[in-house]
C-alpha positions as CSV (number, residue, x, y, z in Angstrom):
1,M,-149.6,178.7,116.4
2,T,-147.2,177.0,114.0
3,L,-145.1,175.4,116.3
4,A,-148.3,174.0,119.1
5,Y,-148.8,171.6,115.7
6,L,-145.2,170.8,115.0
7,A,-145.3,170.1,118.6
8,W,-148.5,168.2,118.1
9,I,-147.2,166.1,114.9
10,T,-143.7,165.4,117.3
11,V,-146.2,164.0,119.5
12,C,-148.1,161.9,116.8
13,I,-145.2,160.5,115.3
14,V,-142.5,159.5,117.3
15,W,-145.0,158.3,120.2
16,G,-145.8,155.8,118.2
17,T,-142.7,154.5,118.4
18,T,-142.1,154.1,121.6
19,Y,-144.6,151.1,122.2
20,L,-141.9,149.4,120.3
21,A,-138.7,151.3,122.2
22,I,-140.2,149.7,125.2
23,R,-141.0,146.2,124.6
24,V,-136.6,146.4,123.5
25,A,-135.9,147.8,126.4
26,L,-138.0,145.7,128.6
27,E,-135.2,143.0,127.3
28,T,-132.9,143.9,130.3
29,V,-134.4,147.0,132.6
30,P,-136.9,146.1,135.1
31,V,-140.6,148.0,135.4
32,F,-139.5,151.0,137.6
33,L,-136.0,151.4,136.2
34,L,-136.8,152.1,133.0
35,A,-139.6,154.0,133.4
36,G,-138.1,155.7,136.4
37,I,-134.2,156.3,134.6
38,R,-136.0,157.6,131.4
39,W,-138.6,160.3,132.9
40,F,-135.7,161.7,135.7
41,M,-132.5,161.7,133.1
42,A,-134.6,163.5,130.8
43,G,-136.1,165.9,133.5
44,V,-132.3,166.5,134.4
45,V,-131.2,167.5,131.1
46,L,-134.3,169.5,129.5
47,A,-133.9,171.8,133.2
48,G,-130.1,172.1,132.8
49,I,-130.4,173.2,129.5
50,L,-133.4,175.8,130.4
51,M,-131.1,176.8,132.7
52,A,-128.3,177.4,130.7
53,A,-130.4,179.7,128.5
54,G,-131.4,182.2,132.0
55,R,-134.5,180.0,132.4
56,R,-136.1,179.3,135.9
57,L,-137.8,176.1,136.9
58,P,-140.8,176.9,139.0
59,G,-140.6,177.8,142.4
60,R,-142.8,176.1,145.2
61,A,-145.5,177.5,145.2
62,L,-146.3,174.9,142.0
63,W,-144.7,171.8,143.3
64,G,-147.8,170.2,144.7
65,P,-149.8,170.6,141.5
66,L,-146.5,169.0,139.7
67,L,-145.4,166.7,141.9
68,L,-149.8,165.4,141.5
69,L,-149.0,165.8,138.0
70,G,-145.9,163.4,137.4
71,F,-147.9,161.0,139.7
72,L,-150.7,161.0,137.8
73,M,-149.0,161.0,134.3
74,N,-145.9,159.5,134.0
75,V,-145.6,157.3,137.6
76,L,-149.3,155.9,137.0
77,G,-149.8,156.5,133.2
78,N,-146.5,155.6,131.6
79,G,-145.2,153.3,134.6
80,F,-148.8,150.9,134.0
81,V,-148.1,151.8,130.2
82,V,-144.1,149.3,130.6
83,W,-145.9,147.1,133.5
84,G,-148.5,145.7,131.0
85,E,-145.9,145.6,128.3
86,Q,-144.3,142.9,129.6
87,Y,-147.7,140.8,129.4
88,V,-149.2,143.1,126.2
89,P,-147.7,143.2,122.6
90,S,-146.4,146.7,121.5
91,G,-148.8,147.5,119.1
92,L,-151.7,146.1,120.7
93,T,-151.0,148.2,123.8
94,A,-151.0,151.2,121.5
95,V,-154.6,150.0,120.8
96,V,-155.5,149.5,123.9
97,I,-154.4,152.9,125.3
98,A,-157.0,154.5,122.4
99,T,-159.1,154.1,124.5
100,V,-157.7,156.9,126.7
101,P,-159.9,160.0,124.5
102,F,-163.2,157.9,126.4
103,W,-161.4,158.3,129.6
104,S,-160.9,161.7,128.8
105,V,-165.3,162.3,128.7
106,G,-166.2,160.1,131.4
107,I,-163.8,162.2,133.7
108,E,-165.1,165.4,131.9
109,A,-168.2,164.6,133.3
110,L,-167.7,163.8,136.6
111,L,-166.5,167.2,136.9
112,P,-167.9,170.7,137.6
113,R,-169.2,173.0,134.6
114,G,-167.5,169.8,133.1
115,E,-169.0,169.0,129.4
116,K,-172.0,166.4,129.9
117,F,-172.5,162.9,128.9
118,S,-174.4,162.6,126.1
119,L,-175.8,160.0,124.4
120,R,-173.3,160.1,121.2
121,A,-171.3,160.1,123.8
122,L,-172.7,156.9,125.3
123,V,-172.6,155.0,121.8
124,G,-168.5,156.1,121.6
125,L,-167.9,154.5,124.6
126,L,-170.0,151.7,123.8
127,I,-168.2,150.4,120.7
128,G,-164.9,151.6,121.7
129,F,-164.9,149.1,124.6
130,S,-166.5,146.2,122.5
131,G,-163.1,146.6,120.5
132,I,-161.0,145.9,123.6
133,I,-163.5,143.1,125.0
134,V,-162.7,141.7,121.5
135,L,-159.1,142.3,122.2
136,V,-159.0,139.8,125.4
137,W,-162.3,137.6,124.9
138,P,-160.1,134.5,123.9
139,D,-158.0,134.7,127.0
140,L,-160.9,135.6,129.1
141,T,-162.6,132.6,128.3
142,V,-159.6,130.3,127.8
143,G,-157.9,131.1,130.9
144,G,-153.7,129.8,131.6
145,A,-152.0,131.5,133.2
146,G,-150.6,133.0,129.8
147,G,-154.1,134.0,129.3
148,R,-154.3,135.7,132.8
149,A,-151.2,137.7,132.1
150,F,-152.5,139.6,128.7
151,V,-155.8,140.0,130.5
152,G,-154.1,142.0,133.8
153,G,-151.7,143.7,131.1
154,V,-154.3,145.5,129.1
155,I,-156.6,146.5,133.0
156,G,-153.2,147.6,134.1
157,I,-152.8,150.1,130.8
158,Q,-156.6,150.9,130.6
159,V,-155.5,152.3,134.8
160,A,-152.7,153.7,132.9
161,C,-155.2,155.6,130.1
162,A,-157.7,157.1,133.9
163,A,-154.2,158.4,135.2
164,W,-153.3,160.1,132.4
165,A,-156.3,161.8,130.9
166,A,-157.0,162.8,134.3
167,G,-153.5,164.8,134.4
168,T,-154.6,166.0,131.2
169,S,-157.6,167.1,132.4
170,Y,-156.3,168.7,135.4
171,T,-153.8,170.5,133.1
172,K,-156.2,172.5,131.1
173,R,-158.3,173.2,134.5
174,H,-155.5,174.5,136.4
175,K,-152.5,176.8,136.0
176,V,-149.6,175.4,136.7
177,G,-146.6,177.6,135.3
178,E,-146.3,179.8,132.4
179,D,-143.1,178.5,130.8
180,P,-144.4,174.1,129.8
181,F,-140.8,173.7,129.2
182,A,-140.0,174.5,132.6
183,T,-142.6,172.7,134.3
184,S,-142.1,170.0,132.4
185,A,-138.5,169.4,133.4
186,L,-139.6,169.5,137.2
187,Q,-142.9,167.1,136.1
188,M,-140.2,164.9,134.6
189,I,-137.5,165.1,137.8
190,F,-140.2,164.4,140.6
191,S,-142.1,161.4,138.8
192,G,-138.1,160.3,137.9
193,I,-137.6,159.7,141.8
194,M,-140.9,158.3,142.9
195,L,-140.5,156.2,140.2
196,L,-136.4,154.7,141.1
197,S,-137.7,154.5,144.5
198,I,-140.8,152.2,143.8
199,A,-137.3,150.4,141.5
200,T,-135.3,150.8,144.5
201,A,-137.7,150.2,146.8
202,T,-138.9,146.5,144.7
203,G,-135.0,145.7,144.7
204,E,-134.7,146.3,140.8
205,W,-131.2,147.3,140.9
206,S,-129.9,143.7,141.4
207,T,-131.4,142.7,138.4
208,L,-130.6,145.8,136.0
209,T,-128.3,144.5,133.0
210,F,-127.8,146.0,129.6
211,T,-127.5,145.1,125.8
212,T,-126.6,147.1,123.0
213,R,-130.6,146.8,121.6
214,S,-131.7,147.4,125.2
215,F,-129.2,150.7,125.9
216,A,-130.5,151.9,122.6
217,A,-134.3,152.0,123.1
218,L,-133.4,153.4,126.9
219,A,-132.1,156.5,125.4
220,Y,-134.3,156.6,122.5
221,L,-137.4,157.1,125.0
222,T,-134.8,159.5,127.3
223,V,-133.7,161.8,124.7
224,I,-137.0,161.5,121.6
225,G,-139.9,159.7,123.5
226,S,-139.1,162.0,126.7
227,L,-137.2,164.5,126.7
228,V,-138.6,165.5,122.9
229,A,-142.0,164.8,123.1
230,Y,-143.5,164.8,126.3
231,T,-142.2,169.1,126.5
232,A,-144.0,168.8,123.4
233,Y,-147.1,167.4,124.0
234,M,-147.6,169.6,127.3
235,Y,-146.9,172.3,125.0
236,A,-149.8,171.2,122.6
237,I,-152.5,171.1,125.4
238,K,-151.3,174.5,126.5
239,H,-152.1,176.4,122.8
240,L,-154.0,173.8,121.2
241,P,-158.5,172.8,121.7
242,I,-157.5,169.0,123.5
243,S,-159.7,167.5,121.3
244,T,-157.2,168.6,118.3
245,V,-154.3,167.4,120.4
246,S,-156.5,163.8,121.1
247,L,-156.5,163.0,117.7
248,Y,-152.9,162.1,117.7
249,A,-154.6,158.7,119.3
250,Y,-155.7,157.4,116.0
251,I,-152.5,157.6,114.3
252,N,-149.8,156.4,117.4
253,P,-151.7,152.5,117.1
254,V,-151.1,152.7,114.0
255,I,-148.0,153.3,113.8
256,A,-146.8,150.9,116.6
257,V,-149.1,148.3,114.9
258,V,-146.9,148.3,111.7
259,L,-143.5,148.0,113.3
260,G,-144.4,145.7,115.9
261,A,-145.5,143.7,113.7
262,L,-141.9,144.4,111.2
263,L,-139.4,144.3,113.9
264,L,-140.2,142.2,116.4
265,A,-142.9,139.7,114.4
266,E,-145.5,140.1,116.9
267,P,-149.0,138.9,115.5
268,L,-152.1,140.3,112.8
269,S,-154.9,138.8,112.8
270,P,-158.9,139.2,111.8
271,R,-159.7,140.0,115.2
272,I,-157.1,142.6,115.8
273,F,-157.8,144.4,113.0
274,L,-161.1,144.2,114.1
275,A,-160.7,145.5,117.9
276,A,-158.6,148.6,116.6
277,G,-161.0,149.2,114.4
278,L,-164.1,149.1,116.9
279,V,-161.5,151.4,119.5
280,L,-160.9,154.1,116.4
281,A,-164.6,154.2,115.3
282,G,-165.4,154.9,119.2
283,M,-163.1,158.0,119.2
284,Y,-164.6,159.0,115.9
285,V,-167.7,158.9,117.2
286,V,-166.7,160.7,121.6
287,G,-164.7,163.3,118.8
288,T,-166.9,164.4,116.5
289,R,-170.0,166.9,117.0
């Protein structure tokens, strides 16, 4: 159990820093190449480590579920986050992603034997999503290309939240292997292949360049954000209650907003603090009984 909590703490801290790294990497690396290289390389390295240690990767019977999880959590979940960060500052991206528990509650209510929707959950959802409205309302009313791009980015990140919540719920309800490290490796490889295929189909390779900053950010995302933290996340949700694991979403936005303001000079305003407060308050209402 101690190892599970250490894994959860790793997720809380590391994933709060990845929003900054994504923003920096996007300076020269296209969206789907950024996500694809990150997950594919992390999966290959983890698979190599496991095989060198004499551990086996999941057999073909589990390839279907792992393909589905890779598509939900990495292709849609992470892919839309990266796409959204083209238009949404890194700190605000983390605030918007804090709505994942709201999507989890909604998905659980729709599933057989899932936890039914309560009045408390509805109140929490209304509070949390009011924070999103506060965040995007000026751009909805003012309009313009920049405003529409920002709103589109927020919507894309919400798609990512829904997909991530669906993947997490699937992981808790279905057997996807006894070894969370081995399943994570194969899931990352599968999702990396899917993302790199999208990048190839959209012609991203021709625009790929690197600077010292963007290469370092991509390396950080691959090794620390994926190889270390994603594996830790998969381990945590296997051994801890999902309500406990989901608390990382309270911590990530704080880290991301502070780093974005300090290192990228991202704007801070009373409206941003109000929106973040409403989202986190809604999370608290939804997550407590």
